Backbone as XML, in Angstrom:
<?xml version="1.0"?>
<chain id="A" units="angstrom">
  <residue number="1" name="MET">
    <atom name="N" x="9.103" y="-28.204" z="7.146"/>
    <atom name="CA" x="8.793" y="-28.178" z="5.731"/>
    <atom name="C" x="7.342" y="-27.722" z="5.482"/>
  </residue>
  <residue number="2" name="ASN">
    <atom name="N" x="6.424" y="-28.195" z="6.355"/>
    <atom name="CA" x="5.029" y="-27.795" z="6.201"/>
    <atom name="C" x="4.846" y="-26.299" z="6.421"/>
  </residue>
  <residue number="3" name="ALA">
    <atom name="N" x="5.625" y="-25.729" z="7.329"/>
    <atom name="CA" x="5.526" y="-24.288" z="7.595"/>
    <atom name="C" x="5.911" y="-23.486" z="6.362"/>
  </residue>
  <residue number="4" name="ILE">
    <atom name="N" x="6.925" y="-23.931" z="5.654"/>
    <atom name="CA" x="7.345" y="-23.246" z="4.421"/>
    <atom name="C" x="6.258" y="-23.338" z="3.368"/>
  </residue>
  <residue number="5" name="LEU">
    <atom name="N" x="5.647" y="-24.503" z="3.221"/>
    <atom name="CA" x="4.580" y="-24.678" z="2.244"/>
    <atom name="C" x="3.381" y="-23.813" z="2.578"/>
  </residue>
  <residue number="6" name="VAL">
    <atom name="N" x="2.996" y="-23.782" z="3.858"/>
    <atom name="CA" x="1.867" y="-22.949" z="4.277"/>
    <atom name="C" x="2.178" y="-21.476" z="4.018"/>
  </residue>
  <residue number="7" name="SER">
    <atom name="N" x="3.386" y="-21.048" z="4.347"/>
    <atom name="CA" x="3.779" y="-19.656" z="4.101"/>
    <atom name="C" x="3.700" y="-19.315" z="2.626"/>
  </residue>
  <residue number="8" name="PHE">
    <atom name="N" x="4.150" y="-20.228" z="1.782"/>
    <atom name="CA" x="4.098" y="-19.990" z="0.333"/>
    <atom name="C" x="2.664" y="-19.883" z="-0.154"/>
  </residue>
  <residue number="9" name="VAL">
    <atom name="N" x="1.784" y="-20.742" z="0.325"/>
    <atom name="CA" x="0.372" y="-20.706" z="-0.086"/>
    <atom name="C" x="-0.271" y="-19.396" z="0.349"/>
  </residue>
  <residue number="10" name="VAL">
    <atom name="N" x="0.000" y="-18.961" z="1.578"/>
    <atom name="CA" x="-0.551" y="-17.694" z="2.071"/>
    <atom name="C" x="-0.040" y="-16.533" z="1.222"/>
  </residue>
  <residue number="11" name="LEU">
    <atom name="N" x="1.260" y="-16.506" z="0.944"/>
    <atom name="CA" x="1.831" y="-15.441" z="0.124"/>
    <atom name="C" x="1.237" y="-15.444" z="-1.283"/>
  </residue>
  <residue number="12" name="ALA">
    <atom name="N" x="1.129" y="-16.615" z="-1.892"/>
    <atom name="CA" x="0.571" y="-16.712" z="-3.244"/>
    <atom name="C" x="-0.881" y="-16.240" z="-3.264"/>
  </residue>
  <residue number="13" name="THR">
    <atom name="N" x="-1.643" y="-16.591" z="-2.243"/>
    <atom name="CA" x="-3.036" y="-16.145" z="-2.153"/>
    <atom name="C" x="-3.099" y="-14.636" z="-2.013"/>
  </residue>
  <residue number="14" name="PHE">
    <atom name="N" x="-2.245" y="-14.066" z="-1.155"/>
    <atom name="CA" x="-2.235" y="-12.620" z="-0.941"/>
    <atom name="C" x="-1.882" y="-11.888" z="-2.227"/>
  </residue>
  <residue number="15" name="VAL">
    <atom name="N" x="-0.890" y="-12.366" z="-2.945"/>
    <atom name="CA" x="-0.461" y="-11.719" z="-4.181"/>
    <atom name="C" x="-1.568" y="-11.752" z="-5.219"/>
  </residue>
  <residue number="16" name="THR">
    <atom name="N" x="-2.275" y="-12.858" z="-5.336"/>
    <atom name="CA" x="-3.333" y="-12.950" z="-6.340"/>
    <atom name="C" x="-4.541" y="-12.101" z="-5.985"/>
  </residue>
  <residue number="17" name="LEU">
    <atom name="N" x="-4.723" y="-11.782" z="-4.707"/>
    <atom name="CA" x="-5.857" y="-10.969" z="-4.291"/>
    <atom name="C" x="-5.567" y="-9.479" z="-4.371"/>
  </residue>
  <residue number="18" name="CYS">
    <atom name="N" x="-4.330" y="-9.118" z="-4.614"/>
    <atom name="CA" x="-3.928" y="-7.712" z="-4.647"/>
    <atom name="C" x="-4.227" y="-7.075" z="-5.986"/>
  </residue>
  <residue number="19" name="SER">
    <atom name="N" x="-4.579" y="-5.837" z="-5.929"/>
    <atom name="CA" x="-4.786" y="-5.040" z="-7.126"/>
    <atom name="C" x="-4.169" y="-3.677" z="-6.836"/>
  </residue>
  <residue number="20" name="THR">
    <atom name="N" x="-2.868" y="-3.591" z="-6.942"/>
    <atom name="CA" x="-2.124" y="-2.413" z="-6.524"/>
    <atom name="C" x="-2.601" y="-1.154" z="-7.239"/>
  </residue>
  <residue number="21" name="GLN">
    <atom name="N" x="-2.758" y="-0.085" z="-6.462"/>
    <atom name="CA" x="-3.169" y="1.201" z="-7.001"/>
    <atom name="C" x="-1.924" y="2.047" z="-7.216"/>
  </residue>
  <residue number="22" name="CYS">
    <atom name="N" x="-1.591" y="2.266" z="-8.486"/>
    <atom name="CA" x="-0.396" y="3.037" z="-8.842"/>
    <atom name="C" x="-0.762" y="4.159" z="-9.797"/>
  </residue>
  <residue number="23" name="PHE">
    <atom name="N" x="0.119" y="5.148" z="-9.875"/>
    <atom name="CA" x="-0.038" y="6.214" z="-10.860"/>
    <atom name="C" x="1.338" y="6.713" z="-11.270"/>
  </residue>
  <residue number="24" name="ILE">
    <atom name="N" x="1.384" y="7.375" z="-12.418"/>
    <atom name="CA" x="2.638" y="7.899" z="-12.965"/>
    <atom name="C" x="2.489" y="9.400" z="-13.189"/>
  </residue>
  <residue number="25" name="ILE">
    <atom name="N" x="3.522" y="10.144" z="-12.806"/>
    <atom name="CA" x="3.597" y="11.576" z="-13.095"/>
    <atom name="C" x="4.703" y="11.721" z="-14.141"/>
  </residue>
  <residue number="26" name="PRO">
    <atom name="N" x="4.351" y="11.991" z="-15.398"/>
    <atom name="CA" x="5.376" y="12.092" z="-16.443"/>
    <atom name="C" x="6.397" y="13.185" z="-16.138"/>
  </residue>
  <residue number="27" name="ASN">
    <atom name="N" x="7.647" y="12.918" z="-16.490"/>
    <atom name="CA" x="8.723" y="13.891" z="-16.285"/>
    <atom name="C" x="8.638" y="14.948" z="-17.376"/>
  </residue>
  <residue number="28" name="GLN">
    <atom name="N" x="8.510" y="16.207" z="-16.986"/>
    <atom name="CA" x="8.383" y="17.300" z="-17.936"/>
    <atom name="C" x="9.704" y="17.596" z="-18.646"/>
  </residue>
  <residue number="29" name="ASN">
    <atom name="N" x="10.818" y="17.368" z="-17.955"/>
    <atom name="CA" x="12.136" y="17.621" z="-18.533"/>
    <atom name="C" x="12.869" y="16.297" z="-18.680"/>
  </residue>
  <residue number="30" name="SER">
    <atom name="N" x="12.736" y="15.637" z="-19.832"/>
    <atom name="CA" x="13.286" y="14.293" z="-20.019"/>
    <atom name="C" x="14.806" y="14.262" z="-19.883"/>
  </residue>
  <residue number="31" name="GLY">
    <atom name="N" x="15.501" y="15.350" z="-20.093"/>
    <atom name="CA" x="16.955" y="15.371" z="-19.969"/>
    <atom name="C" x="17.425" y="15.718" z="-18.571"/>
  </residue>
  <residue number="32" name="SER">
    <atom name="N" x="16.497" y="15.926" z="-17.664"/>
    <atom name="CA" x="16.831" y="16.361" z="-16.303"/>
    <atom name="C" x="17.315" y="15.200" z="-15.443"/>
  </residue>
  <residue number="33" name="ASN">
    <atom name="N" x="18.032" y="15.524" z="-14.386"/>
    <atom name="CA" x="18.505" y="14.530" z="-13.424"/>
    <atom name="C" x="17.639" y="14.492" z="-12.172"/>
  </residue>
  <residue number="34" name="GLU">
    <atom name="N" x="16.393" y="14.980" z="-12.290"/>
    <atom name="CA" x="15.485" y="14.995" z="-11.151"/>
    <atom name="C" x="14.043" y="14.938" z="-11.627"/>
  </residue>
  <residue number="35" name="CYS">
    <atom name="N" x="13.151" y="14.669" z="-10.691"/>
    <atom name="CA" x="11.707" y="14.638" z="-10.958"/>
    <atom name="C" x="11.028" y="15.595" z="-9.976"/>
  </residue>
  <residue number="36" name="LYS">
    <atom name="N" x="9.934" y="16.200" z="-10.409"/>
    <atom name="CA" x="9.172" y="17.095" z="-9.545"/>
    <atom name="C" x="7.831" y="16.442" z="-9.244"/>
  </residue>
  <residue number="37" name="ASP">
    <atom name="N" x="7.516" y="16.281" z="-7.939"/>
    <atom name="CA" x="6.254" y="15.639" z="-7.567"/>
    <atom name="C" x="5.105" y="16.652" z="-7.590"/>
  </residue>
  <residue number="38" name="LEU">
    <atom name="N" x="3.905" y="16.183" z="-7.222"/>
    <atom name="CA" x="2.720" y="17.039" z="-7.283"/>
    <atom name="C" x="2.755" y="18.184" z="-6.275"/>
  </residue>
  <residue number="39" name="ASP">
    <atom name="N" x="3.598" y="18.073" z="-5.251"/>
    <atom name="CA" x="3.756" y="19.149" z="-4.267"/>
    <atom name="C" x="4.851" y="20.133" z="-4.665"/>
  </residue>
  <residue number="40" name="GLY">
    <atom name="N" x="5.477" y="19.917" z="-5.836"/>
    <atom name="CA" x="6.536" y="20.794" z="-6.311"/>
    <atom name="C" x="7.906" y="20.462" z="-5.751"/>
  </residue>
  <residue number="41" name="ILE">
    <atom name="N" x="8.021" y="19.368" z="-5.023"/>
    <atom name="CA" x="9.302" y="18.949" z="-4.443"/>
    <atom name="C" x="10.075" y="18.151" z="-5.485"/>
  </residue>
  <residue number="42" name="THR">
    <atom name="N" x="11.357" y="18.464" z="-5.642"/>
    <atom name="CA" x="12.184" y="17.731" z="-6.599"/>
    <atom name="C" x="12.902" y="16.569" z="-5.901"/>
  </residue>
  <residue number="43" name="HIS">
    <atom name="N" x="13.055" y="15.485" z="-6.654"/>
    <atom name="CA" x="13.707" y="14.271" z="-6.161"/>
    <atom name="C" x="14.772" y="13.860" z="-7.169"/>
  </residue>
  <residue number="44" name="PRO">
    <atom name="N" x="15.929" y="13.407" z="-6.691"/>
    <atom name="CA" x="17.001" y="12.994" z="-7.605"/>
    <atom name="C" x="16.596" y="11.774" z="-8.432"/>
  </residue>
  <residue number="45" name="LEU">
    <atom name="N" x="17.140" y="11.680" z="-9.619"/>
    <atom name="CA" x="16.930" y="10.537" z="-10.490"/>
    <atom name="C" x="17.331" y="9.257" z="-9.758"/>
  </residue>
  <residue number="46" name="ASN">
    <atom name="N" x="16.553" y="8.194" z="-9.913"/>
    <atom name="CA" x="16.763" y="6.877" z="-9.307"/>
    <atom name="C" x="16.581" y="6.866" z="-7.788"/>
  </residue>
  <residue number="47" name="SER">
    <atom name="N" x="15.902" y="7.856" z="-7.235"/>
    <atom name="CA" x="15.635" y="7.871" z="-5.796"/>
    <atom name="C" x="14.267" y="7.266" z="-5.508"/>
  </residue>
  <residue number="48" name="GLN">
    <atom name="N" x="14.066" y="6.854" z="-4.255"/>
    <atom name="CA" x="12.791" y="6.306" z="-3.795"/>
    <atom name="C" x="12.427" y="6.968" z="-2.478"/>
  </residue>
  <residue number="49" name="TRP">
    <atom name="N" x="11.113" y="7.114" z="-2.213"/>
    <atom name="CA" x="10.649" y="7.718" z="-0.977"/>
    <atom name="C" x="9.220" y="7.295" z="-0.696"/>
  </residue>
  <residue number="50" name="LYS">
    <atom name="N" x="8.805" y="7.534" z="0.542"/>
    <atom name="CA" x="7.441" y="7.245" z="0.983"/>
    <atom name="C" x="6.746" y="8.574" z="1.246"/>
  </residue>
  <residue number="51" name="THR">
    <atom name="N" x="5.527" y="8.736" z="0.759"/>
    <atom name="CA" x="4.785" y="9.982" z="0.941"/>
    <atom name="C" x="3.947" y="9.955" z="2.218"/>
  </residue>
  <residue number="52" name="GLU">
    <atom name="N" x="3.442" y="11.109" z="2.608"/>
    <atom name="CA" x="2.544" y="11.209" z="3.761"/>
    <atom name="C" x="1.222" y="10.501" z="3.498"/>
  </residue>
  <residue number="53" name="ASN">
    <atom name="N" x="0.911" y="10.247" z="2.216"/>
    <atom name="CA" x="-0.337" y="9.579" z="1.840"/>
    <atom name="C" x="-0.161" y="8.067" z="1.716"/>
  </residue>
  <residue number="54" name="CYS">
    <atom name="N" x="0.902" y="7.542" z="2.321"/>
    <atom name="CA" x="1.165" y="6.095" z="2.334"/>
    <atom name="C" x="1.374" y="5.529" z="0.932"/>
  </residue>
  <residue number="55" name="GLU">
    <atom name="N" x="2.162" y="6.234" z="0.147"/>
    <atom name="CA" x="2.534" y="5.766" z="-1.190"/>
    <atom name="C" x="4.050" y="5.636" z="-1.247"/>
  </residue>
  <residue number="56" name="GLU">
    <atom name="N" x="4.517" y="4.641" z="-1.978"/>
    <atom name="CA" x="5.942" y="4.504" z="-2.227"/>
    <atom name="C" x="6.189" y="4.984" z="-3.647"/>
  </residue>
  <residue number="57" name="CYS">
    <atom name="N" x="7.129" y="5.915" z="-3.811"/>
    <atom name="CA" x="7.386" y="6.538" z="-5.109"/>
    <atom name="C" x="8.840" y="6.357" z="-5.511"/>
  </residue>
  <residue number="58" name="SER">
    <atom name="N" x="9.076" y="6.455" z="-6.813"/>
    <atom name="CA" x="10.437" y="6.413" z="-7.338"/>
    <atom name="C" x="10.528" y="7.352" z="-8.535"/>
  </residue>
  <residue number="59" name="CYS">
    <atom name="N" x="11.724" y="7.902" z="-8.734"/>
    <atom name="CA" x="11.982" y="8.839" z="-9.823"/>
    <atom name="C" x="12.838" y="8.150" z="-10.880"/>
  </residue>
  <residue number="60" name="SER">
    <atom name="N" x="12.384" y="8.199" z="-12.134"/>
    <atom name="CA" x="13.167" y="7.662" z="-13.256"/>
    <atom name="C" x="13.163" y="8.692" z="-14.383"/>
  </residue>
  <residue number="61" name="GLN">
    <atom name="N" x="13.845" y="8.409" z="-15.462"/>
    <atom name="CA" x="13.877" y="9.316" z="-16.628"/>
    <atom name="C" x="12.467" y="9.597" z="-17.143"/>
  </residue>
  <residue number="62" name="ASN">
    <atom name="N" x="11.560" y="8.619" z="-17.016"/>
    <atom name="CA" x="10.193" y="8.777" z="-17.520"/>
    <atom name="C" x="9.306" y="9.593" z="-16.598"/>
  </residue>
  <residue number="63" name="GLY">
    <atom name="N" x="9.682" y="9.701" z="-15.316"/>
    <atom name="CA" x="8.880" y="10.450" z="-14.369"/>
    <atom name="C" x="8.810" y="9.754" z="-13.031"/>
  </residue>
  <residue number="64" name="ILE">
    <atom name="N" x="7.762" y="10.063" z="-12.287"/>
    <atom name="CA" x="7.578" y="9.510" z="-10.942"/>
    <atom name="C" x="6.512" y="8.422" z="-11.005"/>
  </residue>
  <residue number="65" name="ASN">
    <atom name="N" x="6.835" y="7.278" z="-10.434"/>
    <atom name="CA" x="5.895" y="6.174" z="-10.323"/>
    <atom name="C" x="5.584" y="5.990" z="-8.843"/>
  </residue>
  <residue number="66" name="CYS">
    <atom name="N" x="4.296" y="6.054" z="-8.472"/>
    <atom name="CA" x="3.890" y="5.897" z="-7.079"/>
    <atom name="C" x="2.844" y="4.797" z="-6.963"/>
  </residue>
  <residue number="67" name="CYS">
    <atom name="N" x="2.958" y="3.997" z="-5.901"/>
    <atom name="CA" x="2.002" y="2.924" z="-5.625"/>
    <atom name="C" x="1.585" y="2.993" z="-4.163"/>
  </residue>
  <residue number="68" name="SER">
    <atom name="N" x="0.323" y="2.738" z="-3.911"/>
    <atom name="CA" x="-0.206" y="2.743" z="-2.550"/>
    <atom name="C" x="0.399" y="1.599" z="-1.743"/>
  </residue>
  <residue number="69" name="LEU">
    <atom name="N" x="0.659" y="1.869" z="-0.477"/>
    <atom name="CA" x="1.170" y="0.864" z="0.448"/>
    <atom name="C" x="0.068" y="0.306" z="1.346"/>
  </residue>
  <residue number="70" name="ILE">
    <atom name="N" x="-1.157" y="0.758" z="1.152"/>
    <atom name="CA" x="-2.248" y="0.428" z="2.067"/>
    <atom name="C" x="-3.009" y="-0.809" z="1.594"/>
  </residue>
  <residue number="71" name="ALA">
    <atom name="N" x="-2.990" y="-1.851" z="2.406"/>
    <atom name="CA" x="-3.820" y="-3.033" z="2.167"/>
    <atom name="C" x="-5.160" y="-2.781" z="2.858"/>
  </residue>
  <residue number="72" name="ILE">
    <atom name="N" x="-6.249" y="-2.888" z="2.095"/>
    <atom name="CA" x="-7.575" y="-2.571" z="2.609"/>
    <atom name="C" x="-8.343" y="-3.870" z="2.861"/>
  </residue>
  <residue number="73" name="PRO">
    <atom name="N" x="-8.873" y="-4.058" z="4.071"/>
    <atom name="CA" x="-9.661" y="-5.260" z="4.337"/>
    <atom name="C" x="-11.014" y="-5.182" z="3.631"/>
  </residue>
  <residue number="74" name="VAL">
    <atom name="N" x="-11.386" y="-6.254" z="2.924"/>
    <atom name="CA" x="-12.650" y="-6.233" z="2.193"/>
    <atom name="C" x="-13.561" y="-7.411" z="2.531"/>
  </residue>
  <residue number="75" name="GLU">
    <atom name="N" x="-13.038" y="-8.477" z="3.094"/>
    <atom name="CA" x="-13.852" y="-9.648" z="3.429"/>
    <atom name="C" x="-13.799" y="-9.884" z="4.932"/>
  </residue>
  <residue number="76" name="TYR">
    <atom name="N" x="-14.760" y="-9.294" z="5.647"/>
    <atom name="CA" x="-14.883" y="-9.485" z="7.084"/>
    <atom name="C" x="-16.323" y="-9.189" z="7.478"/>
  </residue>
  <residue number="77" name="ASP">
    <atom name="N" x="-16.716" y="-9.518" z="8.678"/>
    <atom name="CA" x="-18.078" y="-9.307" z="9.167"/>
    <atom name="C" x="-18.275" y="-7.812" z="9.440"/>
  </residue>
  <residue number="78" name="THR">
    <atom name="N" x="-18.869" y="-7.097" z="8.466"/>
    <atom name="CA" x="-19.012" y="-5.632" z="8.582"/>
    <atom name="C" x="-20.062" y="-5.209" z="9.609"/>
  </residue>
  <residue number="79" name="GLU">
    <atom name="N" x="-20.962" y="-6.126" z="9.986"/>
    <atom name="CA" x="-21.951" y="-5.786" z="11.017"/>
    <atom name="C" x="-21.338" y="-5.868" z="12.410"/>
  </residue>
  <residue number="80" name="LYS">
    <atom name="N" x="-20.505" y="-6.863" z="12.629"/>
    <atom name="CA" x="-19.893" y="-7.077" z="13.942"/>
    <atom name="C" x="-18.592" y="-6.292" z="14.103"/>
  </residue>
  <residue number="81" name="CYS">
    <atom name="N" x="-17.917" y="-6.015" z="12.978"/>
    <atom name="CA" x="-16.572" y="-5.450" z="13.039"/>
    <atom name="C" x="-16.452" y="-4.152" z="12.251"/>
  </residue>
  <residue number="82" name="LYS">
    <atom name="N" x="-15.374" y="-3.408" z="12.547"/>
    <atom name="CA" x="-15.088" y="-2.171" z="11.817"/>
    <atom name="C" x="-13.592" y="-2.121" z="11.514"/>
  </residue>
  <residue number="83" name="LYS">
    <atom name="N" x="-13.239" y="-1.417" z="10.435"/>
    <atom name="CA" x="-11.822" y="-1.239" z="10.108"/>
    <atom name="C" x="-11.355" y="0.093" z="10.680"/>
  </residue>
  <residue number="84" name="VAL">
    <atom name="N" x="-10.115" y="0.094" z="11.163"/>
    <atom name="CA" x="-9.526" y="1.287" z="11.772"/>
    <atom name="C" x="-8.184" y="1.543" z="11.091"/>
  </residue>
  <residue number="85" name="PHE">
    <atom name="N" x="-8.000" y="2.764" z="10.559"/>
    <atom name="CA" x="-6.780" y="3.097" z="9.843"/>
    <atom name="C" x="-5.769" y="3.763" z="10.763"/>
  </residue>
  <residue number="86" name="ASN">
    <atom name="N" x="-4.505" y="3.326" z="10.674"/>
    <atom name="CA" x="-3.406" y="3.918" z="11.425"/>
    <atom name="C" x="-2.483" y="4.600" z="10.417"/>
  </residue>
  <residue number="87" name="LYS">
    <atom name="N" x="-2.517" y="5.928" z="10.371"/>
    <atom name="CA" x="-1.732" y="6.681" z="9.385"/>
    <atom name="C" x="-0.224" y="6.534" z="9.617"/>
  </residue>
  <residue number="88" name="GLU">
    <atom name="N" x="0.195" y="6.340" z="10.855"/>
    <atom name="CA" x="1.626" y="6.196" z="11.140"/>
    <atom name="C" x="2.210" y="4.923" z="10.539"/>
  </residue>
  <residue number="89" name="THR">
    <atom name="N" x="1.428" y="3.842" z="10.553"/>
    <atom name="CA" x="1.917" y="2.566" z="10.013"/>
    <atom name="C" x="1.361" y="2.273" z="8.625"/>
  </residue>
  <residue number="90" name="CYS">
    <atom name="N" x="0.494" y="3.152" z="8.124"/>
    <atom name="CA" x="-0.153" y="2.961" z="6.811"/>
    <atom name="C" x="-0.853" y="1.609" z="6.740"/>
  </residue>
  <residue number="91" name="SER">
    <atom name="N" x="-1.585" y="1.284" z="7.799"/>
    <atom name="CA" x="-2.240" y="-0.022" z="7.816"/>
    <atom name="C" x="-3.602" y="0.048" z="8.513"/>
  </residue>
  <residue number="92" name="TYR">
    <atom name="N" x="-4.457" y="-0.919" z="8.138"/>
    <atom name="CA" x="-5.754" y="-1.078" z="8.773"/>
    <atom name="C" x="-5.697" y="-2.240" z="9.751"/>
  </residue>
  <residue number="93" name="THR">
    <atom name="N" x="-6.487" y="-2.131" z="10.800"/>
    <atom name="CA" x="-6.792" y="-3.270" z="11.649"/>
    <atom name="C" x="-8.304" y="-3.399" z="11.638"/>
  </residue>
  <residue number="94" name="VAL">
    <atom name="N" x="-8.795" y="-4.598" z="11.874"/>
    <atom name="CA" x="-10.234" y="-4.824" z="11.934"/>
    <atom name="C" x="-10.549" y="-5.355" z="13.321"/>
  </residue>
  <residue number="95" name="VAL">
    <atom name="N" x="-11.427" y="-4.632" z="14.002"/>
    <atom name="CA" x="-11.759" y="-4.955" z="15.392"/>
    <atom name="C" x="-13.274" y="-5.008" z="15.573"/>
  </residue>
  <residue number="96" name="GLU">
    <atom name="N" x="-13.689" y="-5.642" z="16.668"/>
    <atom name="CA" x="-15.116" y="-5.697" z="16.986"/>
    <atom name="C" x="-15.628" y="-4.295" z="17.319"/>
  </residue>
  <residue number="97" name="ARG">
    <atom name="N" x="-16.823" y="-3.989" z="16.846"/>
    <atom name="CA" x="-17.420" y="-2.679" z="17.120"/>
    <atom name="C" x="-17.690" y="-2.489" z="18.622"/>
  </residue>
  <residue number="98" name="ASP">
    <atom name="N" x="-18.222" y="-3.515" z="19.268"/>
    <atom name="CA" x="-18.587" y="-3.411" z="20.679"/>
    <atom name="C" x="-17.400" y="-3.552" z="21.620"/>
  </residue>
  <residue number="99" name="ASN">
    <atom name="N" x="-16.337" y="-4.233" z="21.159"/>
    <atom name="CA" x="-15.161" y="-4.428" z="21.998"/>
    <atom name="C" x="-13.907" y="-4.282" z="21.133"/>
  </residue>
  <residue number="100" name="PRO">
    <atom name="N" x="-13.438" y="-3.050" z="20.916"/>
    <atom name="CA" x="-12.299" y="-2.797" z="20.019"/>
    <atom name="C" x="-10.997" y="-3.481" z="20.439"/>
  </residue>
  <residue number="101" name="GLU">
    <atom name="N" x="-10.961" y="-4.084" z="21.615"/>
    <atom name="CA" x="-9.769" y="-4.824" z="22.041"/>
    <atom name="C" x="-9.661" y="-6.164" z="21.312"/>
  </residue>
  <residue number="102" name="ASN">
    <atom name="N" x="-10.783" y="-6.648" z="20.774"/>
    <atom name="CA" x="-10.802" y="-7.951" z="20.099"/>
    <atom name="C" x="-10.678" y="-7.779" z="18.585"/>
  </residue>
  <residue number="103" name="PRO">
    <atom name="N" x="-9.662" y="-8.398" z="17.988"/>
    <atom name="CA" x="-9.524" y="-8.337" z="16.522"/>
    <atom name="C" x="-10.547" y="-9.243" z="15.843"/>
  </residue>
  <residue number="104" name="CYS">
    <atom name="N" x="-10.837" y="-8.926" z="14.593"/>
    <atom name="CA" x="-11.746" y="-9.739" z="13.786"/>
    <atom name="C" x="-10.965" y="-10.425" z="12.673"/>
  </residue>
  <residue number="105" name="ALA">
    <atom name="N" x="-11.486" y="-11.550" z="12.233"/>
    <atom name="CA" x="-10.864" y="-12.290" z="11.132"/>
    <atom name="C" x="-11.148" y="-11.580" z="9.812"/>
  </residue>
  <residue number="106" name="VAL">
    <atom name="N" x="-10.141" y="-11.484" z="8.972"/>
    <atom name="CA" x="-10.267" y="-10.905" z="7.637"/>
    <atom name="C" x="-9.808" y="-11.966" z="6.642"/>
  </residue>
  <residue number="107" name="SER">
    <atom name="N" x="-10.664" y="-12.270" z="5.659"/>
    <atom name="CA" x="-10.291" y="-13.316" z="4.706"/>
    <atom name="C" x="-9.765" y="-12.771" z="3.388"/>
  </residue>
  <residue number="108" name="GLN">
    <atom name="N" x="-9.899" y="-11.455" z="3.155"/>
    <atom name="CA" x="-9.363" y="-10.886" z="1.921"/>
    <atom name="C" x="-8.963" y="-9.430" z="2.118"/>
  </residue>
  <residue number="109" name="TRP">
    <atom name="N" x="-7.787" y="-9.103" z="1.560"/>
    <atom name="CA" x="-7.254" y="-7.735" z="1.583"/>
    <atom name="C" x="-6.983" y="-7.318" z="0.150"/>
  </residue>
  <residue number="110" name="VAL">
    <atom name="N" x="-7.137" y="-6.038" z="-0.154"/>
    <atom name="CA" x="-6.866" y="-5.505" z="-1.483"/>
    <atom name="C" x="-5.905" y="-4.329" z="-1.356"/>
  </residue>
  <residue number="111" name="LEU">
    <atom name="N" x="-4.881" y="-4.308" z="-2.186"/>
    <atom name="CA" x="-3.956" y="-3.172" z="-2.220"/>
    <atom name="C" x="-4.459" y="-2.136" z="-3.180"/>
  </residue>
</chain>
C-alpha cells in the first residue's frame, strides 16, 4: 500500500512540475480529410505520429497539434554534473562530468 502512495506522490509531483511545450499548425483546408505538416507531409485525419524532433503530433479537423516528448533536467548540480541527450530515446540523462559512468541526482524535470 505504501508503494502505491509513494508512486502517486511522485507522479503528482512530476505532473505539477511539467510545463509541456506544444504548438498548433492550423488546417488550411477545413473540409479536408488530412493535415499537412511543416515538412509538407500529409497525415490522415485522426492520426498520431512521433517526429524526428521528439514531438508527438495528431491531426484533427482544426489542424496538427504537436507536443514535445523531452523532459529536461533543471535541478541538479551543474558544476559536478552534465546533461546528455539521447536522440533515439528522446531523453536526457545526467551524469558526473569527471566520471560519466556515474549518474547524478535530479530533483526537477520540465517538459
